C-alpha positions in Angstrom: -145.2 -72.2 -93.3 -142.1 -70.1 -94.0 -140.5 -67.5 -91.8 -141.9 -64.7 -94.0 -145.4 -66.1 -93.9 -146.5 -64.8 -90.5 -144.3 -66.8 -88.1 -144.7 -65.2 -84.7 -141.4 -66.6 -83.4 -139.0 -63.9 -82.6 -135.3 -64.2 -83.6 -132.8 -64.2 -80.9 -130.8 -60.9 -80.9 -127.1 -61.1 -81.4 -124.3 -60.4 -78.9 -123.8 -56.7 -80.0 -127.5 -55.8 -79.5 -129.2 -54.4 -76.4 -131.2 -56.7 -74.2 -134.5 -57.9 -75.6 -136.0 -59.7 -72.6 -137.5 -57.9 -69.7 -135.2 -59.5 -67.2 -132.2 -58.6 -69.4 -133.4 -55.0 -69.4 -133.6 -55.1 -65.6 -130.1 -56.5 -65.4 -128.8 -53.7 -67.7 -130.6 -51.0 -65.8 -129.3 -52.3 -62.5 -125.8 -52.4 -63.9 -126.0 -48.8 -65.1 -127.4 -47.8 -61.7 -124.5 -49.5 -59.9 -121.9 -47.9 -62.1 -123.5 -44.5 -61.5 -123.5 -45.2 -57.7 -119.8 -46.2 -57.8 -119.0 -43.0 -59.6 -121.0 -40.9 -57.2 -119.3 -42.7 -54.3 -115.9 -41.8 -55.7 -116.7 -38.2 -56.5 -119.1 -37.1 -53.7 -119.7 -39.6 -50.9 -116.2 -40.7 -50.0 -114.7 -37.2 -49.8 -117.6 -36.0 -47.6 -117.4 -39.0 -45.2 -113.7 -38.7 -44.9 -113.8 -35.0 -44.0 -116.5 -35.3 -41.3 -116.3 -37.7 -38.4 -119.3 -39.9 -37.6 -120.4 -40.6 -41.1 -118.9 -44.1 -41.3 -122.4 -45.6 -41.0 -123.6 -43.6 -44.0 -120.6 -44.8 -46.1 -121.2 -48.4 -45.1 -124.9 -48.2 -46.0 -124.1 -46.6 -49.3 -121.6 -49.3 -50.1 -124.2 -52.0 -49.1 -126.8 -50.5 -51.4 -124.3 -50.4 -54.2 -123.3 -53.9 -53.6 -126.9 -55.1 -53.6 -127.4 -53.4 -57.0 -124.4 -55.2 -58.4 -125.6 -58.6 -57.0 -129.1 -58.0 -58.3 -127.8 -57.1 -61.7 -125.6 -60.2 -61.8 -128.2 -62.6 -60.6 -130.9 -61.3 -62.9 -128.4 -61.3 -65.8 -127.4 -64.9 -65.0 -131.1 -65.8 -65.0 -131.6 -64.0 -68.3 -128.6 -65.8 -69.9 -129.6 -69.3 -68.7 -133.3 -69.3 -68.7 -134.4 -66.7 -71.2 -131.5 -67.2 -73.7 -130.5 -63.6 -73.6 -127.3 -62.9 -75.5 -126.7 -59.2 -75.1 -123.2 -57.9 -74.3 -124.7 -55.7 -71.5 -126.0 -58.8 -69.7 -122.8 -60.6 -70.2 -120.9 -57.6 -68.7 -123.3 -57.6 -65.7 -122.6 -61.2 -65.0 -118.8 -60.7 -65.4 -118.9 -57.8 -62.9 -120.9 -59.9 -60.5 -118.5 -62.8 -60.9 -115.5 -60.5 -60.2 -117.1 -59.0 -57.1 -117.8 -62.5 -55.8 -114.2 -63.6 -56.6 -112.8 -60.6 -54.8 -115.0 -61.3 -51.8 -113.9 -64.9 -51.7 -110.3 -63.9 -52.0 -110.7 -61.5 -49.1 -112.2 -64.3 -47.0 -109.5 -66.8 -48.0 -106.6 -64.4 -47.2 -105.2 -65.2 -43.7 -104.9 -62.3 -41.4 
């Protein structure tokens, strides 16, 4: 049976395409959310928390939620790449952002004080 004769197998999308798997789409969505949150943090949250005393906890919580979005995006992207054979550039970028965040955290822990 040829490919044009009703084969139900789906071709893997290339690197320049958007995610095709559901977990890849989640990874891309979480990456977009985390980028928007970083932008909002820079434009809105940090200036407000620096002007008013007592908002350090709000800044810390916002940073924690943003970090969790980055981690969730990277872990789901890694799962999509390895288990689901996703090859979208967006998912690769999510994994690279996750890896760079982990590298920066490890560097901070390894730096003597």
